[in-house]
N, CA and C atoms as a LAMMPS dump frame, in Angstrom:
ITEM: TIMESTEP
0
ITEM: NUMBER OF ATOMS
225
ITEM: BOX BOUNDS ff ff ff
-5.0000000000000000e+02 5.0000000000000000e+02
-5.0000000000000000e+02 5.0000000000000000e+02
-5.0000000000000000e+02 5.0000000000000000e+02
ITEM: ATOMS id mol type element x y z
1 1 1 N -209.071 150.799 -421.127
2 1 2 C -207.947 150.166 -421.059
3 1 3 C -208.149 148.623 -420.402
4 2 1 N -208.076 147.649 -421.077
5 2 2 C -208.315 146.027 -420.222
6 2 3 C -206.885 145.7 -420.257
7 3 1 N -206.623 145.14 -418.742
8 3 2 C -205.36 144.554 -418.375
9 3 3 C -205.702 143.126 -417.885
10 4 1 N -204.932 142.458 -418.779
11 4 2 C -205.125 140.957 -418.777
12 4 3 C -204.416 140.366 -417.374
13 5 1 N -204.834 139.521 -416.719
14 5 2 C -204.539 139.067 -415.735
15 5 3 C -204.152 137.653 -416.129
16 6 1 N -203.22 136.863 -414.822
17 6 2 C -202.968 135.44 -415.276
18 6 3 C -203.966 134.63 -415.872
19 7 1 N -205.374 134.754 -414.692
20 7 2 C -206.448 133.993 -415.365
21 7 3 C -206.915 134.019 -416.17
22 8 1 N -206.827 135.516 -417.006
23 8 2 C -207.268 135.751 -417.979
24 8 3 C -206.339 134.942 -419.542
25 9 1 N -205.238 135.007 -419.293
26 9 2 C -204.562 134.543 -420.26
27 9 3 C -204.572 133.141 -420.618
28 10 1 N -205.023 132.64 -421.625
29 10 2 C -205.132 131.373 -422.209
30 10 3 C -203.836 130.907 -422.486
31 11 1 N -203.136 129.612 -421.664
32 11 2 C -202.094 128.894 -421.819
33 11 3 C -201.948 128.182 -423.232
34 12 1 N -201.124 128.364 -424.256
35 12 2 C -201.341 127.909 -425.386
36 12 3 C -199.965 126.838 -425.389
37 13 1 N -200.221 125.865 -426.091
38 13 2 C -199.075 124.812 -426.204
39 13 3 C -198.931 124.747 -427.668
40 14 1 N -197.498 124.929 -428.012
41 14 2 C -197.052 124.651 -429.42
42 14 3 C -196.8 123.43 -429.626
43 15 1 N -197.365 122.786 -430.703
44 15 2 C -196.946 121.193 -431.161
45 15 3 C -196.495 121.252 -432.466
46 16 1 N -195.181 121.106 -432.621
47 16 2 C -194.331 121.26 -434.152
48 16 3 C -194.81 119.867 -434.551
49 17 1 N -194.61 119.944 -436.229
50 17 2 C -194.869 118.745 -436.681
51 17 3 C -193.442 118.049 -437.062
52 18 1 N -193.402 116.731 -437.197
53 18 2 C -192.257 115.771 -437.492
54 18 3 C -192.613 115.285 -438.946
55 19 1 N -191.893 115.426 -440.131
56 19 2 C -192.046 114.701 -441.189
57 19 3 C -191.641 113.076 -441.075
58 20 1 N -192.391 112.398 -441.559
59 20 2 C -192.282 110.841 -441.194
60 20 3 C -192.606 110.244 -442.459
61 21 1 N -191.616 109.02 -442.794
62 21 2 C -191.992 107.954 -443.896
63 21 3 C -192.43 106.683 -443.387
64 22 1 N -193.478 106.353 -443.256
65 22 2 C -193.51 104.846 -442.433
66 22 3 C -193.5 103.675 -443.652
67 23 1 N -192.608 102.91 -443.02
68 23 2 C -192.265 101.684 -444.068
69 23 3 C -192.364 100.18 -443.631
70 24 1 N -192.469 99.37 -444.281
71 24 2 C -192.881 98.145 -443.495
72 24 3 C -191.277 97.469 -443.256
73 25 1 N -191.016 96.229 -442.587
74 25 2 C -189.97 95.713 -442.18
75 25 3 C -188.885 95.607 -443.506
76 26 1 N -189.405 95.578 -444.711
77 26 2 C -188.31 95.753 -445.755
78 26 3 C -187.925 96.738 -446.506
79 27 1 N -188.501 97.817 -445.635
80 27 2 C -188.029 99.432 -446.039
81 27 3 C -188.938 99.828 -447.181
82 28 1 N -190.114 99.229 -447.377
83 28 2 C -191.086 99.606 -448.736
84 28 3 C -192.004 100.685 -447.803
85 29 1 N -192.201 101.795 -448.524
86 29 2 C -193.164 103.104 -448.236
87 29 3 C -194.309 102.373 -447.803
88 30 1 N -195.227 102.705 -447.025
89 30 2 C -196.647 102.526 -446.64
90 30 3 C -197.506 103.781 -447.353
91 31 1 N -196.781 104.514 -448.21
92 31 2 C -197.607 105.556 -448.457
93 31 3 C -196.568 106.966 -448.525
94 32 1 N -197.116 108.124 -448.89
95 32 2 C -196.076 109.25 -449.119
96 32 3 C -195.663 109.69 -447.649
97 33 1 N -194.43 110.503 -447.819
98 33 2 C -194.034 111.302 -446.272
99 33 3 C -195.065 111.983 -445.645
100 34 1 N -195.259 112.105 -444.702
101 34 2 C -196.17 113.027 -444.18
102 34 3 C -196.017 113.703 -442.627
103 35 1 N -196.532 114.943 -442.749
104 35 2 C -196.255 115.367 -441.324
105 35 3 C -197.085 114.981 -440.222
106 36 1 N -196.684 114.916 -439.028
107 36 2 C -197.39 114.003 -437.984
108 36 3 C -197.074 115.109 -436.809
109 37 1 N -198.117 115.195 -435.789
110 37 2 C -197.688 116.222 -434.68
111 37 3 C -196.679 115.328 -433.925
112 38 1 N -195.855 116.503 -433.125
113 38 2 C -195.143 115.721 -432.585
114 38 3 C -195.317 114.745 -431.295
115 39 1 N -196.708 115.291 -430.949
116 39 2 C -197.267 114.524 -429.655
117 39 3 C -197.864 113.161 -430.012
118 40 1 N -197.867 112.74 -431.647
119 40 2 C -198.297 111.595 -431.716
120 40 3 C -197.457 110.417 -431.335
121 41 1 N -197.87 109.326 -430.865
122 41 2 C -197.508 108.194 -430.419
123 41 3 C -197.758 106.803 -430.891
124 42 1 N -197.061 105.425 -430.38
125 42 2 C -197.581 104.485 -431.168
126 42 3 C -198.86 104.093 -431.206
127 43 1 N -199.929 104.575 -430.604
128 43 2 C -201.506 104.163 -430.709
129 43 3 C -201.778 104.937 -431.824
130 44 1 N -201.69 106.333 -432.178
131 44 2 C -201.824 107.285 -433.172
132 44 3 C -201.119 106.615 -434.662
133 45 1 N -199.98 106.165 -434.6
134 45 2 C -199.083 105.35 -435.524
135 45 3 C -199.835 104.285 -435.932
136 46 1 N -200.138 103.422 -434.997
137 46 2 C -201.41 102.046 -435.267
138 46 3 C -202.058 102.688 -436.027
139 47 1 N -203.119 103.436 -435.673
140 47 2 C -204.447 103.86 -436.281
141 47 3 C -203.907 104.251 -437.995
142 48 1 N -202.991 104.683 -438.138
143 48 2 C -202.372 105.425 -439.234
144 48 3 C -202.101 104.396 -440.471
145 49 1 N -201.217 103.289 -439.712
146 49 2 C -200.964 102.166 -440.583
147 49 3 C -201.87 101.194 -440.927
148 50 1 N -203.029 101.12 -440.062
149 50 2 C -204.235 100.286 -440.352
150 50 3 C -204.872 100.803 -441.436
151 51 1 N -205.029 101.92 -441.419
152 51 2 C -205.483 102.693 -442.537
153 51 3 C -205.106 102.707 -443.836
154 52 1 N -203.951 102.994 -443.795
155 52 2 C -202.885 102.755 -445.215
156 52 3 C -203.127 101.273 -445.685
157 53 1 N -203.238 100.23 -444.746
158 53 2 C -202.825 98.917 -445.011
159 53 3 C -204.466 98.372 -445.469
160 54 1 N -205.602 99.433 -445.179
161 54 2 C -206.697 99.136 -445.466
162 54 3 C -207.14 97.766 -444.447
163 55 1 N -206.694 97.705 -443.249
164 55 2 C -206.773 96.161 -442.434
165 55 3 C -208.337 96.505 -442.038
166 56 1 N -209.18 95.555 -442.391
167 56 2 C -210.343 95.297 -441.485
168 56 3 C -210.485 95.076 -439.787
169 57 1 N -209.402 94.129 -439.88
170 57 2 C -209.098 93.77 -438.377
171 57 3 C -207.713 94.859 -437.906
172 58 1 N -207.987 95.614 -436.961
173 58 2 C -207.046 96.459 -436.749
174 58 3 C -205.792 96.115 -435.858
175 59 1 N -204.688 95.792 -436.491
176 59 2 C -203.697 94.918 -436.161
177 59 3 C -202.753 95.844 -435.335
178 60 1 N -201.884 95.216 -434.22
179 60 2 C -200.93 96.128 -433.658
180 60 3 C -199.697 95.979 -434.394
181 61 1 N -198.799 96.875 -434.46
182 61 2 C -197.593 97.51 -435.024
183 61 3 C -196.705 98.155 -434.033
184 62 1 N -195.244 97.711 -433.99
185 62 2 C -194.513 98.536 -433.552
186 62 3 C -193.646 99.184 -434.201
187 63 1 N -193.189 100.517 -433.69
188 63 2 C -192.567 101.349 -434.535
189 63 3 C -191.155 101.916 -434.003
190 64 1 N -190.016 101.759 -434.92
191 64 2 C -188.887 102.021 -434.595
192 64 3 C -188.137 103.391 -435.625
193 65 1 N -187.404 104.077 -434.818
194 65 2 C -186.699 105.08 -435.401
195 65 3 C -185.358 105.063 -434.781
196 66 1 N -184.389 105.001 -436.189
197 66 2 C -182.733 104.382 -435.744
198 66 3 C -182.841 103.477 -435.051
199 67 1 N -183.513 102.126 -435.399
200 67 2 C -183.218 100.877 -434.499
201 67 3 C -183.99 100.762 -432.945
202 68 1 N -184.42 102.086 -432.821
203 68 2 C -184.891 102.069 -431.297
204 68 3 C -186.316 102.001 -431.318
205 69 1 N -187.045 101.316 -430.654
206 69 2 C -188.689 101.283 -430.676
207 69 3 C -189.075 102.438 -430.007
208 70 1 N -190.312 102.772 -430.746
209 70 2 C -191.002 103.942 -430.109
210 70 3 C -192.135 103.883 -429.346
211 71 1 N -191.867 104.07 -427.909
212 71 2 C -192.494 103.826 -426.952
213 71 3 C -193.479 105.018 -426.163
214 72 1 N -192.929 105.998 -426.592
215 72 2 C -193.57 107.182 -426.223
216 72 3 C -193.987 108.152 -427.439
217 73 1 N -194.433 109.435 -427.301
218 73 2 C -194.604 110.221 -428.704
219 73 3 C -193.482 110.604 -429.171
220 74 1 N -193.722 110.867 -430.382
221 74 2 C -192.349 111.37 -431.359
222 74 3 C -191.564 112.607 -430.858
223 75 1 N -192.112 113.241 -430.128
224 75 2 C -191.118 114.282 -429.473
225 75 3 C -189.908 113.78 -428.815
């Protein structure tokens, strides 16, 4: 019989997903709604938008949720 000690037990972090619909300033969707990990932040969202927009030069974007700028992960 094996006994697990605290050092043997792997710590697992549960990361939930958030459904998001990215839009431009006029409210036009930049694609379909998608599930994003709750730990995704503005840098990750910038990568997604640049890819959706087929931007050759990576442009910076700001993200807002209910008129509040997103400066931390979605969680």
